[in-house]
N, C-alpha and C positions, 0 to 999 in steps of 0.2 A: 328880107329873105336872105341878102348877103351875110347878115350878122349870124344868121342860123348856120349857113355853110361854113362860116368861120369858126363857129364854135364845135361844129361837127366832129373835126379830129380830136378835139380835147375831150369830147364825150366818149368818142369810141376808144381812145388810147388810154385814158385815165379814170374817167368816172365810171364807165361799165366795169372794166377789170376791178376797180376798187370795191365796188359794190358787191360784185360776184365773189372776190376774195373774202370780204368781210363776212357775207353770208355764209360761205363754205367753212372757213376757218371759225367762225363764231358760233355758228349752229349745227353744222353738219358734220365736219371732220372728227372722226373718232380719236379717242386718247391713244396714245403709244406708249407703252412702258418699256424701259430699257434696263436689262440687267447685265452686269458686268463682273467679270472674274479675271484674275491673273494667275498665271501659272508658267512653270519653267520645267524643261526636261533636262534632268541632271544624269550624270554617270558617274562611276567610281573615280576616286582621285587618281590621276596618273602620275607616275614617277617623274620628276624633274631633275635635270643633270647638274643643277647648280643650287647654291644656298639661296641666291636671289630668287631663282624660279621656285623654291619651296616657300620662300616668305610671300611671294605673290600669290602661290596657290592657297597658302593658309589664309590669306587677306579676303579671299573670295569664298571663303566658308568651307574649304577643304574639299571642294568638288569641282571638277571641270565640266563646263557647260557645253552642250553640243548644239550649235545653231542648226545643223543639218537635221537633227532629230527633232528639234521644235518645228522645222519646215514640214517634216514628215507628219507630225500630229496636225499641223495647220491644214496640210493638204487632205488629210482624212476628214476633218471637221467640215471642210467645204466640199466634200465629194458627195456623189449620189448615194454611196453606201450608207453615209450617216444619216443622209435625208431618209432613205428607206427604212432604215431602223426606227427613226422618229415617227415615220408614218405608220409603221406597224404597231408601234407602242402607244403613240398619242393621238393618231389621226390628224397629222398636221393639215391636211387638205380641208378637213371639216373645221379645224381650229382656226385657220386663216380665212376660210371663206364663209364664216358665220354671218347670218343675215342682220346680226346686230352691229356689224360693222359697216361703215358708210361704203356706198357701192365704188367710189373711186379709190378707196384704200383696200378694200377686201380682195381676196384671191377669186380670180374669174368673175369680176364684178362688171366690168366693161367689156373685156375681151371674153368670150364665153369659152375660150380654150382651157379646159381643166385637165390636160394631159400631164403625165409626171415631168416632161421637159418643162412645161409652162410652170409647175410647181417649183422645180429646180431653180429656175431663174427667179422666181418670187422669193424663195429661200435665200437665195444670194444676195437679195436686197435687204434682208432683215437679220442676217447672220454674218458677222465679220470677224476675223482674226487678224490682228496686226502683230509683227514681230520686229523688234529692233535689233539689227545685226549687232551694234555696238554693245547692247545690253540685252541679252536674249531672253527676256521676259515677254511672254506673248499675253496679249489682252483679248479676251473673248466677250463680244459685245452681242446681245441677243435683243431684238425689238419684237415685241408682241402687243396683243390689244388688251391683256390682262396681266396684271402683276404676278399672279400665280402661273400663268403660261410661260412668260419670260423667264421666270426662275426656274421652272421645271425643265425647260428645253436647255438652258445653260448648264444646269446640274447634271442633266443626262449627257449631254455632249462630253462633259469633263469625265464622267464614268465610262464612256465608250473609249475615249482617248487613253485613260488608264488601262482598260482591258487591252487596247492595241499596244501600248508599251509592253505590258506583260506577255503578249503573244510574241512580240519580237525578242524579248528576253529569252522565253523558253525555246523559240526557234534558234537562237544564237548558242544557247547551252547545248541543245541536241547536237547542233552541227559541230561545236567545238569538240564535245566528248566522242562523237561518231568518227571524226577525223582522226583524233588521238588513238581510239581504239583500233582503227584501221592500220595506222602506223604500228602499233604494238603487234597486231597479227602479222603483218609482213616481216617485223623483225624477228618475231617467233619462229615463222617458218623458215628464214634464212638461217637462224642459230640452229634449228633442229636440222636442216639439211647439212650445215657445216659439221655438226657432230657425227652425223651419220657417215658422212664422207671419210672423216678421220678414222671411224671405227671399221668401215669397209676396206680402207687401205690397210691397216693393220692385219685384218684377217686375211686378206688375199695375198699379201706380200709376206705374211708370216714374222712380222716384226711388231715391236711394242713402242720403242723409241729408237730410231736408227742413230742419233747422235750418242746416245749412252751405250748402244751395241758396237758402235765404231770405236769407242774408247776402250771397251772390253777387248776387241779384237786388236787394237793398236798395242795394247798392254801384252796380249798373248803373242804378238810377232816380236815384241821386245824381248820377251822371255826367251822365244825360240831362236833369236839372233844372239843372245848370249850363250844359250846352248851350242849353237853352231861355233860360235868363236872358241869356246873350250874345247870342243870336239877338234877343231882344226889345229888349235895348239897342240893338243895331244897327239895328233896324227904327225904333225912336223917333228915333234920331239922323238917319237918312235922311229919315224923313218930316218932321222939323223944318227940314232944310236944302233939301230939294228934293222938294216933295209929288209931283211928276210922274215921279220917278226910276223907271225900268223894274224895278229890283231890288226894289221895295216888294212886288210881288205874289209873287215868288219867296220873299222872306223870309216873307211871311204863310203861304204854303203849308208852309215849313220849321216855322214856328212850330206850325201845327196839327198836322203830322205827329209833331213831337217831343212834343206834348202828348198826342195819342193814343197814342203808344208809352208814355209815362209812365203814363196811365191803365191801359192794358193789363198793364203790368208790375205796378202797384199791386193791380190785381183778381187777378192771379195769386198774389200774396203774401198778401193779407188779404181778399179778397171772395169770398163765395159757398161753396158746399159743396165745391168742387174746389181751393180755395185751399191754399196751402202751410201757412197757419196751422191750417187745419182738419186737413190730412195731418199736421202736426206733433204735434198732441195724440194723433191716433190712433197714430202712429209710435211716440211716446214712451211710450204705455201698453204696446205690444207690447215694447218695449225693456226697461221696467221689469219686465215679466212674465219676460223672457228672464234678466235679472240676478238676480231673486228665485229663480228656477229653478235657476239656476247655484249661488247660495249654498246652497239647499236640497240639492243634490247634493253640494256639498262637505261640509256637515255630515253627511249620510247617510253618505258614503264614510269620513269620520272615525269616526262611530259603528261602522261596520262593522269598522274596524281595531280599535277598542277592544275591540268584542265578541270579536273572534279572540284578542286578547291576553289577555282574561278567560278564554276556553275554554281557553287553554293551561295555566291554572292549575287545580289541583284545588279545587273549590269546597267540599267537604266530605270528611272522611276520619274513620274510627273509628280511634281510637288506644287501644291497649291498655295500661292502667295496670298491671294486675296480670294476668299470664298464668294460663290455667286450671291449677289443681293437679291432681296425680294423687294422691288420699289414700291413705296408707298404712295407716290404721285405719279402722273404722267408727265414726263418732260417733252414730249412730242405730241404733236406738231407744235413749233414755236409760233403761235397764233398771231401775236402782235409783230414780230419780226417778218412773218410771211406777208402781213398785210402792208407793212412799211415797204418792204421789197417790191411788192406789186405797184404801189405807188411810184417808187422811184423809177422802176422799169417803164411804167407808163407815161412818166414825164419825158423820159428819154425818148420814147416811141413818139410821143406828141411833137417834141422838138424836131425830131427828123422830118416827121410828117408836115410840120409848119414850114420847114426849110424847103421842101420839095414843093409844097404848094406855092410859096413866094417865088421860087424860081419859075414854076410853069407861068404864074401870072405875069411876071417880068417878061418872060419870053413872047407871050401874046402881046403885051404893050408895044 
């Protein structure tokens, strides 16, 4: 009786689990087929500031790799949205819950919960994406219970990921062009307003070019001053020779009229709020605004052309490095390794139980 009790922990910890594992993995466990593919999300080559940077860029195939974009694709593959698309197209719940799959492995086999959240947890255990930050090549691994199912799921996930990248490209192109067009519209409105302001100022003030008109009036003043000087010289000469000459009064009136005209023209050029000098300042401010608005419009148009050129290129794309394979044999479960692991764990458990039993007996003695 004592011998039986001594062997009981060994039977419970080692023999029984080994027999159950051998039975399950040898006769019951369903085959699991693994399909694997490799991909990378690439973008257009970015300009590098140095020759060394260009050399390094060329050594990586002429493209810059975006780890962030790879993580975006990874997040989508492992999302509920991707699972929903697969469920709609393939019937993942029916595929993973087939009665041909052993009850321990299939979906809702032991746990009767067949909700979408339970399916999502099951999906996360059979689909995995790994990304190496140092070498951002993503590895997509799909486990299914038939070779065709594993390949179809892997292939469809890659197609959905490519569609996601194309959607991101289209959205980026639209945003880029839309922003450039809005800048052009603002620049056109500013340029149009500046042109109208210059035209209105010319119309209301009755001038075309204050600077040119000032030059003409200054030239006219200069001519009047010359006439005034000649008239004064003639008047002085007559007054010296004949003080009673009747031409003196006429020349004096001519001098006064010429001086008055000079004063009036001078006031129009440089005196008061309505002078050409004041108008020139205002006019040149409006012209400067018109020139700046025109240059802004030219820059905006050039940016729009550049944005459209950029939109013609594909900003990102998913490149398949390794196509999804259609497995010809099931590599899981690893039956022999699982049985051996059960034996080793059982031996560890038996050793612990033996030590505990020995301690209890020694305490009683």
